N, C-alpha and C positions, 0 to 999 in steps of 0.2 A: 971305880966304875960301879954303879949300883946294879942290882939285878934287873931293874927295868931297862937299863941302858945296854946290857949285854946283848950281843947278837942272839937271835933265836936259834935254838938247836936245830939240827937237820931233822931230828925226829919230830919236833913240834911243827916245823914247816910241812913235813911230809904228811903227818896226820891231818892237819888242817886242809891241805890240798886234796886229800883223798875224799873229803866231803863233797867235792865237785863231781865225783861219780854220781852222787845223789842229785845235786842241784842241776848238773848238766843233763843227766838222764831224764829227769822229770821235765825240764824245760824243752828238751829236744823231741822225745818220742811222742808225747801227746800232740805237740804242735805239728809234728810231721804227719801223723797217721789218723788223728781223731776225726777231723773234718772229713777226710777221705773215707774212713770207716763208716761214718754216719751216712754220707751221700751215696757211696758206691757199694756198700755191703748191706746196710740196713734200709736203704731207700728213703732216707730223710731228705727233704728238700734243702737246697743250699742255704736259704735264709734261716730256716729252722735250725739247721746244724750250727750255723754261726751264732744264733741266739743261745743254744744249749752250751756251747763252749764259753761264750762271753759271759753268760749269767753266772756260771760257776766261778769264773775269774773275778767278776765283780764282787762276789762274796769274799774272795781273798782280799780285795781292796778294802772292803768294809772291816774285816777282822784283823788285818795286819797291824794297824796302829794299836788296837786293843792288846794283841799278843805282845807287841813291843813294850807297852807299859807294864804288863804282867811279868815280862822277862826282867825288867829293871827291878820290880818288887822282889822277884825271886832272888836276884843277885844280892839285894840288901838283906833279905831274910835268911838265906841259906849260904850266901857267898859263892853261888855258882848259877849259871844259866843252863846247866846240863839237863835238868829234868824234862823241860819242854822238848829239847832236842831228842831225847831218848823216846819219849812218847810218839813224836812224829816219825822217827825212824822205824818203830815197831808197827805203827798203824798203816803207814803208806803202802807197803806191799799188798796188804789185804784189799784196800780200797782200789788199788790199781788193777788187780786181777778182776775184781767185780765190775769195773768199768767196761771190760771187754768180755764179760760173761753173760751177755743178753741171751735169755732162753730162746731156743729155736721156735719158729712159728709166730713170734710176737710181731705185731704190725708196726709200721714206722712211728706212729704217735707214741705207743707204749715203749718202743725201743729208745726213742729220744728221751722220754722221761726217766727210764732206767739209767741211761748213760749220764744224764744230768745229776741225778741223786748220788750215784756212785762216784762220779768225778768231783762233785762238791765235797764229799767226805775225804777224798784223796787230796784235794787241794788244801783242805783244812790241815790235814796231817803234815803236808809239805810246809805250810806256813809255820807250824809249831817248831819245825827244825830251822827253816831258812831265816826267820827273823833274828833269833839269837846268834845264828851262825854269821850273819852279816855284821852283827855288833862286835864280835870278838876281836878283830884286828886292832881296833882302837885301844883295847885293853891288853893285848898281848905285847905290844911294843909302842913306845912313843917316837921312835926314830923314823924320819922321813924316808930314808933309803931302805931300811929294814921292812917297812910296810910295802914298798915296791917289790922287794924280794919275796915276801910272803905271798902277795897277790899274784906275782908273776908265775910262781910255781902252782898256785891254785888254777890259773888259767891254762897252764900246760896240761894239767889233769882234766880241766874242763874241755879242752879241745879233744883229748883222747876220749872223753865220755861222749862228745858229740859224734865222733867217728864210730865208737862202739855201738851206741844206740841208734844213730841215724842210719848207719849202713847195716849193722847187724840185726836190728829189729825187723826191718822189712825182709831180710834174708830168712830169718826164722819163720816169719809169716808165710813166705813163698815155699818153704820146705814141706808144707802140708797141702794136699789136694783140696781139702775142705778149708776155705779161707776163714770160716768162723772159728774152727779149731786152731788154725794158725795164729789168729789174733790172740786167742786166749793163752796159748803156750808162750807167745811172745811177751804178753803182759806178766805172766807168772815169773818167767826168767828175768825180765827187766826189773820187776818189783823187788826181787830178792837181791839183785846186784845193787840197786839203789839203796835199799835198806842197810846193807852191809857197809857201804861207803859212808852213810850217815852215822851209823853206830861208831865207826872208827873216828870220825871227826868230832863226835861228842866228847871224846877223851881229852880234847884240847881245852874244854871249858872246865878247868880245874877250880878248886876253891880259892877265892880271892882273900888274901890276908887283909887287904884294905877294908873289904866289906865286913870281915869278922871284927876288926877293930872298931869299925863304925857302930856295929850292933852292940858292942860292949861299952860304947861311949868314949872310946879313945880316939886320938887323932889319926888321920890317915897317913900312911907312909909318904914321905916326900916324893913328889913327882908322879904319884899314882892317882888315877881318876876313881872316884867313888860314886856309885849310883845313889840317887835319892828318889823315893817313890813318886811317880806322877799321880796326881789326883784323878785325872781323866786322860786316857791314852789318846783320844781323838783331839781333845783340847791341846794337849802337849805337842802332838804332832803338828797341828796347825800353827802353834806358837813357834815351833822350830822353823817351819817354812817362812813364817812372817819375819822373824828376827834375823835369819841367817841368809844373806845374799849368796854366799858360796854354795849353800845347800840347795837353794832354789834353782840356781843356774845349773849345777851339776845334775840334779834330778831331772830338770827339763830336758837337758841334753840326752841323758840316759833313756828317758821315756821315748823321745823321738827316735832314737836309734833302736830301742826295743821294738817300736812299731815297725820300723823298716825290716829288721831281722826276723821278727815274728811273721810278717807278711811273706818274706822269702821262704822261711821254714815251712809254713803252711802250704805254700805254692809249689814246693820242690817236687812232690809226687805228681802233681798235675802237670808240671813242666815235663817231667820224664815221660808221662803217659801220652800226653796230647801234643806237645811241641817236638820232643825228641823221638816220640813214637816208640818208646821202650820203657816198660815199668821198671826193668832192672837198671835203667840209667840213673835212678835216684841214688843207688850205691856209688856210682862213679862221680856223681855230683858231690857227695859227701867226702869221698876220698880226695877229690880235687880241692875242696874247701879246707879240709883239716890237715892234710900232709904239709902244706906250706905253713900253716898256723903253728904246728908243732915245732918246726924248724926256726920260725921267726919270733915266737913268743919271748924267749930270753933276750933277744936283741932289742925288743921294745923297752925292757927293763934297763938295759945298758944305755940306750938313748935317753931315757928319762933321767938317769943319774947325771948325764952330761948337760942336757938342755932344759930339764924340768919336766914334770909329768904333764902339765897342761899343754906345753908346746908339742910334746911327743903325741899326746892325745889328738891334738888338732891335725897333725900330719897323718896319723892313722885314719882319721875320719875322712880326710880329703882323698886319700888313696882309695878307700872303700867306695866313696861316692863316684870317683872317676871310673873304677872298674865296673860298677853296676850300670853306670850310664852307657858304657861301651857294649853292654849286653843287649841293648835295645835292638840291635840288628837281628836278633833271633826271631823277631816278628816277621821278617822277610827272608832271612837266610838261616834257618835252623840247622844245626849240625854240631859235630864234636868240637869245633873250634871254641864253643862256649866254655869248655873246661879251663881254658887259659885265663880269661877274666875272672872266673870263679876262684881260681887259685890265687890271683892277686887280691881279690876281695877277702879270701881266707887269711892271707898274711896280714892284712890290715885289721881284720876282725879280732885277731889275737890282742892287738894293742887297744882296740875299742872295748875290750872286756877287762883286761888287767889294769889299765891306767885309771879309768874312773873309779874302779873298786879300790885301788890304792889311794886315790884322792879322798874317798869318803871318810876314812879314819882321820885324815888331816882336818876335814871339815868338822867332825865330831869333837876332836880335841880343841880346835879353835873355839868352838862354841862353849866348851867346858871352861876354858880360860876366861872368856869374856863374861860368863854368867856365874861362874863358881859352882855350877851344877853339871853333873855328868848324866846324859840321857841317851846313851848308846842304843838301848833297846828301842826307845821311841823313834830315834833316827832310823834304826834298822827297820822298824815297822812301816814307816812312811816310804822308805826306799823300796822295800819289797813290794808294797802296794803299787808304787809307781812302775816298777819293773814288770809286775804281773799285769797291770793295766796295759802297758805298752805291748807286751807279747800277745795278750788276749785280743786287743783291738787290731793287731796285725792280722790275726786269723779272721776277725770280723770284717775287716776291710777287704780281704780276699773274697769272702762269701758275698759281699755286696757287689764286687766287681764281677763275680761269676753270675750272680742273678741278673745284673744289668746287661751283661753280654749274651744272655740266653743259654747258660750252661745247663745241660740235661743230666739229672741224677739217674741212678740205676740201682738195681738190687741184684746181689749174688753174681751169677755168671751172665746176666743180661748184657747185651752189647748195644751201645748207642753210638750215633755219629754226632760229633760236635760241629756247630757252625763255625765258619772262619772267624767271626767276631768273638766267639767264646775263646777260641785258641789265641787270638791276638790279645784278649784281656788277660789271659794267663801269663803270656810272655811279658806284657807290660808290668804286671804285678811283681815280676821277678827282676825287673831291670829299672825302668824309668822311675816308677813311684818310689822304690827304696832310695834311689840316687837323690831325688828331690828332698826326701825326708832327712837324709843324713847331711845334705848340703845346708838345710835349714838349721840343723843342730850345731853346725860349725859356727854359724852366725851367732847363735845363742851363747856358745862357749866363749866368745870374745869378752863377755862380762865377768868371767870367773876371776876373782881378785887375789886368791891366795898364791903365794910363791914359797920357795924353799925357806927363805929367811923368816917368813911368818910362822911356818911350822916349827922351825928351830926355836923361836921364842916360846911357842906353846910347849915344846918338849922340855924347856929349861924352867918353865914356871913351877914354883915350889910352894904356892899358896895352897892351903887346905881347902876342902870342900866347904861350901857355905861362906867362903871369903872371896867374893868376886874381885876381879882386878879393879884397881882404881881407874876411873874414866880416863885418866891421863897416862895409863900404862902404854909405853911405846908399842905401836902395832906395825903395820906395813910401812916401809920406807922411813921408819923411825918417827912417824907422826902419831898423834893420839888416834886411837882406833875405836871404831864403833862396833856394836855387836853384829853388824852385817858384814864385817870384814873390810869395809871401806875405810877411808881416812877422812878426817875432818880438815 
């Protein structure tokens, strides 16, 4: 058994998983509180708040493919992706604190500009870490089930991070009489924890022997993938989308589901305040979401080993869609009963996170076998851009619904009364709309072509980089395979 085929050590799995303290924290807390902070503390209108958050995220979408290509170059040049991860881990806590450090007395327009600039810098730092972090599983192990194991434990930590930041962040904020001070302390504490998680995970990006041999002009070790520098990160990203059907399908599904979960995340505080009529209810919502996810996350890995990742992913998505659809009743009957379908959705969410992320390394390895070139960084850049876009557009969709239904913003301790239409819009953004988005993603998922046997062929491929498979190399079902994962 070669080193690449040995099971990952528990330490490697744990260090990689701890990185989700950073990714989960940054995905959760800004999505939960930033729009609310802009509208109900700084007095920024809902539409402008949505533009501020979305514009910063659009910047991420622009730079992520570029970062991915540079990560591939760094791997070839130095044998590791670690440098970018370290820079992101050190810079993010500073930018996150500045996002919630708007000086007192500043008007809504200037406040919005301050938050936009600071959040833009923070999002850039996050991308420097996230893009290579996403690329690592394809390089850490070629095994179908080991990737599921690696990403399952990452999602266990991710769900803990969602609970820690989603429930703990608002509690820190509410611990201070002055909400401006509360937001700043919350940001400082959260930023430090996020940075520590990222620094620990950066340790898994060790020097690659394959990359070192490549730089020296020698052959790559059998069965290992080696990066070749992309001339243009954007061009390579679009090429990856164009040539790889599995990647197009998986990314489309993940973006649709990111849009649904981003919408729910941004709307949770509004649901707690205006539908359940208790700001503290947001903590209960997150506990109801995460407690079942922690228990069920390993079970999705077991199910995937038995029936395949793609089938388990479809089941998780259908359960989530059904649970959110059931929450539509809060429009007419708000009450504590909503925590039950939230718990079911949380159990399904664990599978919706771990399984597609375990499928992504399979897609990357399949593309490497078909083309003879490894582009994990470029794939990671496009994937992160899509994930970011989905989450950001979820918050934007919420602000559009708020504006369309007449939601009234406020500043500081100012009290306003919301119209019934605005409250109904909040409730639907947390139930019906996410259900429809996830149901649509299930239809898209039907086109995903890779199965366990295809990934096993990729893992056993021992041709060196720069030596693409012959067009007649057996692919899925033993038939000649194309670069999009389909069969001729």
